[in-house]
N, C-alpha and C positions, 0 to 999 in steps of 0.2 A: 142455880149456878151458872157461873160463866166458865166457859173452858178455853183454853189458846186456840188461837188460830192454828191450822196447820201451815210447816213454811211450804211458800210459794216461789222460791226461787233456788238458784243453784250455785249453794255457797262456795268459794274459792276456800274452804276446808275441806271437800269433795273435789280433790284435785284429779283425779283423774275422769270424773263428769265434768268439770267446768272444763280442763283442757280439751277433751276429744267434743264440748259441744261448741265452745269458741271454735275451735279447729275445723270443723266439720261448715259451720256456717261463713267460716274467712272464705275455705272453697266455694261456697255459692256464691258470695259476692264476688270472687276472681271468674269466678265462668260465667256471672251474669254480665260483670266489665266486659268480659271477651267476647261475649255475643252482641253486646252491642256496638264493640268497634269493629266486628263482622258486619252489622247492620250497617253502618254508618260507611264503611269501605265501598261496598255492594249495593248502597242505597239508589244509586240509577240504572241498577240490572232489571228488566220486567218484572221479575218474580217479585222482586223486594219492594218496588214500584208499586205492585197489584196487592201486598200484604202492606200496603201505608205505613212507613216507619216511622212516622209523626205518632202513629197509635202505637206502635212498637217502642218506640222510645219509652212514652207513656208507662206502657204497664213495665217495663224494665223500671224504670223506678221506683214503679211499686213493689217489686219483689226487692231489688237492692232495699227499702226502706223496711221491707219483711226480714228481710237476712239479717241487717244492722240492729233490729231488734232484740235480738239476742244478746246484745252488750248493755243492753238496759236490763234484762231480766238475771242477768248475770252478777253474781254478787249481794250484798245487803243491800237492804231496800235503805234508799234516803229520800228525803222529798222531795229530791231534782227525779229521782228516777221513778218513782210513784206517779209524781204528775207526768211524766212522758209516756208513762206506758201505755195507757189507753189511747194519747193523741196519736202514737207510734201506729197501733194497730189499727185506728179507724182510717187515717193516712193511708195506710197500708192498703187495705179492703177497697178504699175510695178510689185510688188511683189505678190498679189492676183492674176493675170492675167496673168503672167510670168509662175507661178507655176501651175495654172490649164491647160495652153497651153502646154506645158510641161509635166505632168502626160498625158493630153488629148493623146497629139501625140506621146509620148516614145515610142511604137510599130511600128509606121510605120516604 
């Protein structure tokens, strides 16, 4: 006998959970953009040059995609959101870890 699958998204009917989740991740998006602005302003300083701003930008874009992923998981599932979920998760992981590995092993 088949059973219904459990709900794996935050429904807008759960107003406290949805608003809390979206607001926390919106704060994360704002902090990520602020960090990118700081890196962009100070990219010519020696410490930022040493940290490789190009790789930092790439990792920050991956973090941004990860935070933006919450908007796909909030609300009822649609065909577009169900198709976007795995792509955004893979893109998030690939951007962050790809830039981190490239930065770590570029001197080898």
